[in-house]
N, C-alpha and C positions, 0 to 999 in steps of 0.2 A: 405092410405099409397101408395107410388109409387111402383107398382108391378115390374117395370123394375129394381128397386134397391133391390128387395128382395134377401137377401144374402143366403137363405137356398136352399138346393139341395136334395130333397127327391127322389132319383133315385138310382137304383141298381149300386153299385160300384162307384158312383160319389163322388169326393173329397168334404167333407163338408168344410165350411168356417173356422171352428175351430175343428181340430182333437184333441179333449180333452181326457185326461186320458189314452193315449197310449204311453207315453214317454218311459216307461221301455221296451216295446216291440220293439219300433223303435231303441232305443239305443243299445239293444242287437243285433239286426239285423245288424246295422251299424258296430259294433265291429267285428262281424263274417265276414262281407264283406271285411273289411280292413285286418283282420288277414289272410284270405285265399289268398288275393293278395300278402301279404308279405311272403307267403310260410309257414305260421304257421297253426296249426290245429285249427279248431273250428267246432261246431256241426251245421248241417242243422236243419231247424225248420219246424214244421207243426202247424199252427194256428188252434185252435179248438174253435168252438162256434156255437150257434144257428143261425138261419136266422136273418138278420137285426142287427147283432152286429158289422158290419163293417170289416169283415175279408177281403173282396175283396179290400176295400179301403186301408187297411194296406198292402196288397200284392202289390198294385200299388205303394204305397209310398216306399216300400222296393225296388221295381224295379228301381224307380227314384234314390234312394240312390246308388244302385249298378252301375247304369250308370254314376253317378257322380264320382264314384271311379274307373272308367275305366274298368268295367266289360262288357262283352258281355252278353246280356240277352235274354231269350226266355220265353214268357208268354203264358200259355196254360190254357184254361178252359175245363175241362173234361166233355163232355156230356155223357148221358146214352147210346147212340147208336153208339159210335165209340171207337175203341180200342187204346191202348197206342202207338203201333208202327205207326199207321196211324197219330196220333197227333204229334209225335216226328219228323217224317221224314221231313216235310217241314221246321220245325223250325231249326233242325240241319243243313239241307242243307243251310239255310240262314246264319247261323253262320260260316260255312266253307267257303262260298263264300266271306264273309268279311275277314276272316283270310287269304284266298288265295291272297288277294291284298297286303299283307305285306310281304316284301322280306324274312325276317327271318323265316316266317311260311309257305312259298310256298310248300316245300317238305312235311312237316307234314300234311298240309291241303290237299294236293293231295292224300296222303296215306289214310287220314281219309275219303276223298270223295269216295275212292275205297271201303273202309269198309262200308260206307253208301249205296253204290250201291249194295253190297252183301246183306246187311240188307233188302233193298227194294225188292230185287229179291226173297229172301227166304220167306219173309212175304207177297209177292205179292202186293206190295204197288204201287199205281198210284194215285197221288194226284194232281188234276188240271193240270197245265202246268209245274209242277216241273219235270225236267228230268236231268239225270246225264250222261254226255258224257265221262265217263272213264270206264275202264274195272274193273270188280269186283276184290276185294282182296281175293284170295283163302285162306281159312282157317281163315278168320277174319269176325266175325258177320254173319256167314252163316250156323250155326248149325241148325237153326230153333227152338232152345230152347231159349226163350226170356231172361231168367236169364243169360245165357252165352253170348248171342249176345249183350245185352245191356251193359255188362261190356266192351266188345271189342269196342263198339261204343263210350262209354263215355271215355275210355282210349285214343282213337284216338283223340277225341275232346280236352280232357284235355291236352294232349301232344302238340297239335298244339297251343292251347292258351298259354301254358307255355313258348313256344319259343319267344313269343311276349311280355312277362311280363304282360299279361292280364289274366283275369279269366272268367269263364263262370258260370252264375247264371241261373238256371232253376227254373221257378215258375209255379206251377200247382194249379189252383183253382178247387174246388169241387172234392177233392181227393177221397171222398167216392164213386164216380162212377167208380173208377178203380177196376178191378177184383182182387181177392186175388192173382192170379198168377202175374198180372201186378204190384201190390203193392210190392209183394215179390221181383220181378226182380229189381224194382226201388231202394228198400232198399239195396239189394246186390250190385248194381252198385255204389251207393253212398258210401257204406262201402269200396269198393275196391278203390275208389278215395282217401279216407282218408288214406288207407294203403300205397298207392303210392305217397302220398303228392302232388297230382295234384290239380290245382286251379279250382275245380268244387264245386259248392254250390247249395243246393236245399232248396227252400221255398215252402211249400204247405199250403193250407187252406181247411178246411172241417168241417163236422159236428162232434159232440163230440165222436161218436163211432170209429173214426179213430185211436185213441190211442190204443184201444183194438184190432182193426183189424190189426194194424201194429205189435203188440206183437204176435198175432196169426201167422202172416206171417213169422216173423223172431224174435226169442227170444231176440236178442241183439238190437232190434229197440229202446228200451227205453234208451239205452246207446249211441246210434248213433244220435238220434234226441232230440231236445228240443220240448216240446208240450205246448207253451203258451196258457193259457185259455183266450179267448176273450169273455167277458160277458157284462152285463149291466154296465153302468158307475156309479161310486159312486156319491153321491149327489153333491159334489163340482164340479166334472168334468162335470156332466150333466148340472148343472146350468151355467157353463162357456160356454158349447156348445150352449146355447141359448143366454146368455147375451152378450158375446164378439162380435159375428157377428153383433148384433143389434147396439151396441155401436160403432163399427168400421164404421157403416154407419151414425154416428152422431145422432142416435136416442137413446131412452131409454125404459126400461121395468121395472115395479115395482117388488119388491121382492115377493109379494104375487102371481103375475102372473107367475113368474119363478117357484116358488114352486108348483103351480098348474100343470104346464107342466111336471115337473119332476115326480110328483106323477102319473099323468094319463099315462105317457109313460113308467113308471117303469125304466127309465134311459136307455132304448134301443136306440142306436144311430139312427137307421132308423126312428123310431117313433119321436124322438126329432126333426129330420129334417122336418118331415111331419107336426108336430104341429107348429114348428117355421114358416114354410112356410105359413100355413093357418092363424096363428095369425097375421102375417105381412099383408097379403092380405086383411083380413077382418076388420082390425082396421082402424078407421078414422084418428087418429093422434097419435103422441107420447106424453107422455109415454104409452106403451101398458099396459093394465090392465087385472085383472082376469076376468072381464066382456068380454073382447075381447077373452080370452082363452075359456070361456064358449061357445061363439058363434062359434069360430073356431073349437072346438071339434066335432061339428056336421058335419062340412065339412071334417075334417080329417078322422073321422070314415067312412063316406060315401065313400071317395076315397080309403081308405084301404080295405073296404068291396068289392068294385067293382074291385079292382086291386090286391094288395098285397095278400090278403087272398083268393079271389075268384079264381085266376088262379091256386092256389095250390089245392083247393078243386075240381076244374074241372078236374084235372089230375087223380082223383081216380075213380075206377069203382063203380057201385052201392053197391057191397058187401064191398068194402073197405070203402065207405062212412058210411055204417052201423057201421063198427068197430070204426071209429073216432067219430061218433056221440054217440056211447055207452060210449066212454071215456069222452066226454064232459058232458054227463048226470050225471057222477059221481062227477062233480064239478071241483075243481082245482087239477092239477097233482102234483107229479107223481101218476100213477095208477097201482095197482096190476093187473097183467095179469089174475089172478083168478077172480078178481072183474069184469073185462071187460067180461070175459067168462060167468060169472053168469048173467050179464046184457043182454047178447045175447042169453042166454039159450044154450050155447055150452060148450064143454070141451076145456081146454087150448091147449091140443095137436091138436085137430081138427082145431083150429084157427091158428095154427103155420104157414102154408103156406100163409094164407091171411096176417098175421102179417108181415111175411118176405117180402112180395111184397110191403107193405106200407113203411117198413124200407128202402127197396131198392130205392123207389121213394123219399127218403129223407124227409118224412113227420113226422115220429116218430122215436124214438130211445130208448135204454134201459140205463137209468142212473145208475141203479143197477140191479143185478140179480133178475128177477121176476117182475121188474117194467117197465112201459112204460111211455113216455111223448112225447109231441109235440116238434118238432124241430123249430116251428114257435112261437115266444112269442105271447101271447094273442090270440092264435088260438082257444082255448076252448071258450073264450068269444065271438068270432065271431060266432062259431057254435051255442052257446046258444042264441045269439042275433037273428040269422037268421033262425034257423031250429028247435029250441026246445021251 
């Protein structure tokens, strides 16, 4: 098969050729985007799911929809080692520069820029060559308390956008890396935007624990946000994610081969892309068959083991690796914390700090009280295959 024509895209955040099974999430986001622009209330959203479920892809699609509907957008990926003010500063500066070019927004944008200057000063922000040549706005976004200052800043941006008939959509990927204080401040700021009926909307994406963390940060978070669950695709959607791109290239794949791919990938979007990619490249001709899937599986697993899985394992310390290997020894998850402790010959309480560090790195999470599981689908299989 011609590798140049391969329609599959197994890469982090890359748009797949067929975004199957996500219509409800996309439609809900588009309705919210249009309602906010029309001055009506709607809820911001945080997409929740394991690694490889396509949350980043959906966030990118939502940004495209927002742009189509005349929103200004800011897309941020939250890393572990940078704080929220540092991430927001250049993005908001960019939005205000765009607004300052519109006559009806010049005054509001100038005032917002002064608030941003205050915000930058109080949080000691210097990001690249971003500089603001206006005086600070005394008494606006300058308390040094993030929860208060973020409200002032969002109000200023929202009012400037409102004068132009536009809206601002903020999108943050990897929300779980925000601190509790930062998440709380973000929730309060969005809540205030709703109360003031300003055209500001937030879409986030993160690991499953975000819903609980949001509730801990602010009790009204569950009423303020929607938390769509982004999981594995159902059988029909997973089959379409494989079949449709192949048929759009004028080729075909038999039903048995499709079923084999759906079964081995468990319907997870990233893995579907990887298997589709390898089956196409390793097949001699169309139609693709289950024999092609069998050959391709070896290449797919090798590439996942050396990339997708390995980079996550390498981020763990030796003691943290002991913990996840103990989980894998117990078989398939979820795993009782007490069983993991027994496997390691330690007490649950003594393992608490180690467990917390692995959770912070986004490798494991607690689906239920007292349980742990991997945030990476099929990671236990990888550990069993490579190390046990």
